[in-house]
C-alpha positions as a printed Julia matrix, in Angstrom:
170×3 Matrix{Float64}:
 -39.31    6.85   15.8
 -37.28    7.33   12.38
 -33.84    8.07   14.04
 -34.48    4.43   15.99
 -35.41    2.78   12.86
 -32.2     4.52   11.09
 -30.01    3.25   14.07
 -31.04   -0.19   13.91
 -30.54   -0.16   10.08
 -27.23    1.28   10.3
 -26.08   -1.78   12.83
 -26.4    -4.43   10.32
 -24.89   -2.56    7.6
 -21.9    -1.77    9.83
 -21.15   -5.34   10.4
 -21.88   -6.48    6.59
 -19.08   -3.74    5.88
 -16.88   -5.08    8.45
 -17.33   -8.58    7.64
 -16.21   -7.68    3.88
 -12.61   -7.3     5.07
 -10.43   -9.22    2.49
  -8.23  -11.73    3.92
  -4.56  -11.45    4.11
  -2.45  -11.91    0.73
  -0.73  -15.49    0.51
   2.98  -14.85    1.82
   5.77  -16.95    2.1
   7.65  -17.65    5.58
  10.54  -15.4     5.62
  10.17  -12.05    7.45
  10.1    -8.93    5.05
  12.73   -6.47    5.23
  11.02   -3.06    3.33
  14.68   -1.4     3.55
  16.53   -4.51    2.02
  13.75   -5.33   -0.35
  13.44   -1.77   -1.85
  17.16   -1.0    -2.08
  17.98   -0.87   -5.94
  15.81   -1.09   -8.65
  12.0    -2.69   -8.68
   9.39   -2.92  -10.98
   5.5    -3.06  -10.47
   2.28   -3.72  -12.45
  -0.75   -4.15  -11.5
  -4.73   -2.54  -11.98
  -6.36   -0.13  -10.38
 -10.13   -1.0    -9.94
 -11.91    2.52   -8.99
 -15.67    1.81   -7.54
 -16.7     4.07  -10.42
 -15.14    4.06  -13.77
 -13.06    1.21  -15.89
 -10.11   -0.42  -14.56
  -6.57    1.28  -15.42
  -3.36   -0.46  -15.81
  -0.49    0.83  -13.6
   3.05    0.65  -13.65
   5.54    1.68  -11.12
   9.28    1.92  -11.59
  11.3     2.49   -8.19
  14.65    3.11   -7.37
  15.81    2.94   -3.48
  19.27    4.52   -2.53
  20.02    3.68    1.07
  22.17    6.35    3.03
  22.76    5.59    6.99
  19.71    4.82    8.64
  17.52    6.05    5.96
  16.17    4.48    2.38
  14.75    7.15   -0.18
  12.3     5.35   -2.46
  11.49    7.47   -5.61
   9.08    6.07   -7.67
   7.54    6.71  -11.31
   4.02    5.92  -11.74
   2.22    5.58  -14.61
  -1.79    5.12  -14.22
  -3.61    4.49  -17.31
  -3.46    7.89  -20.0
  -2.69   10.03  -17.27
   0.74   11.6   -17.2
   3.37    9.76  -15.6
   4.15   11.3   -11.77
   6.88   11.02   -9.45
   6.62   10.36   -5.35
   9.23    9.7    -3.0
   9.23    7.97    0.05
  11.71    8.04    3.45
  11.63    5.24    5.2
  14.17    5.4     8.19
  15.0     2.19   10.5
  14.56    3.08   14.21
  17.0     1.83   16.84
  14.12   -0.11   18.2
  13.63   -2.14   15.06
  10.77   -0.15   13.67
  10.47    2.34   11.04
   9.58    6.01   10.53
   8.13    6.83    7.02
   7.06    9.57    5.0
   5.52   10.11    1.35
   5.09   12.68   -0.82
   1.6    12.02   -1.64
   0.78   11.67    2.22
  -0.17   14.11    4.85
   1.53   13.5     7.88
   3.52   10.14    8.73
   3.13    6.87    7.07
   2.21    4.04    9.57
   4.34    0.58    8.68
   3.25   -2.54   11.27
   5.61   -5.51    9.91
   4.27   -8.94   10.96
   6.14  -11.53    9.6
   6.25  -11.75    5.58
   3.52   -9.0     5.56
   4.04   -5.0     5.84
   0.53   -3.06    6.84
   1.1     0.38    5.79
  -1.43    3.36    6.29
  -1.63    6.89    5.73
  -3.97    9.88    4.65
  -3.29   11.83    1.13
  -3.44   15.6     1.32
  -6.96   15.23   -0.15
  -8.24   13.15    2.52
  -8.22    9.85    1.21
  -7.41    7.39    3.84
  -5.03    4.56    2.21
  -4.79    1.0     3.78
  -1.94   -1.28    2.38
  -0.86   -4.88    2.54
   2.64   -6.3     1.29
   3.25   -9.63    1.25
   6.58  -11.14    0.43
   6.52  -14.1    -1.6
   8.49  -17.51   -1.16
  10.91  -16.52   -3.86
  12.04  -13.37   -1.85
  12.16  -11.22   -4.91
   8.62  -10.63   -5.42
   5.91   -8.82   -3.42
   1.95   -8.72   -3.72
   0.67   -5.56   -3.01
  -2.91   -4.67   -2.34
  -3.86   -1.11   -1.55
  -7.51    0.05   -0.46
  -8.42    3.89   -0.96
 -11.29    5.02    1.51
 -13.29    8.2     1.38
 -15.61    9.01    3.93
 -15.31    5.75    5.3
 -16.16    4.09    2.17
 -13.74    2.0    -0.31
 -13.33    4.04   -3.58
 -10.73    1.92   -5.19
  -8.46   -1.04   -4.74
  -5.01   -1.65   -6.51
  -3.69   -4.97   -7.08
  -0.09   -5.04   -7.91
   2.98   -7.66   -8.18
   6.34   -6.04   -7.54
   9.56   -7.8    -8.41
  13.26   -6.98   -8.01
  15.13   -7.8   -11.16
  16.82  -11.16  -11.62
  20.53  -10.94  -10.96
  22.47  -11.8   -14.17
């Protein structure tokens, strides 16, 4: 009998957790080209909100260098009082129009699903944390809103809200 009670209680809980998915970030109407956007310098600033602990400021300085069909994006990340760290993305444009991507913080490939002005990314860290990320190109064409959610055992353990900007041309 206890197992049937547990099963009945889990169904509404799963429904409620699924219903809590955040809506898409606001975006412009121009399609996002991640290689074009991240070529050159970008700077991100935001806050990391862990489920346990205090909110932490985050800054990300990036430089994207294209070579042939591949963009190498090197990021220097400062997260609160932790020492800054560096990570590297490689984003290869496929003849079919899609992308093949890796990240030094990921175990295996990074999925990239482009839908107009938005990109949805997914990967797993070496420690087993699943990352879901949404990038939304803004109407000005030089700003992206980024929401990154980190999950452990299916439970969201942190969320990052970041604004990424290309420098203004002078």
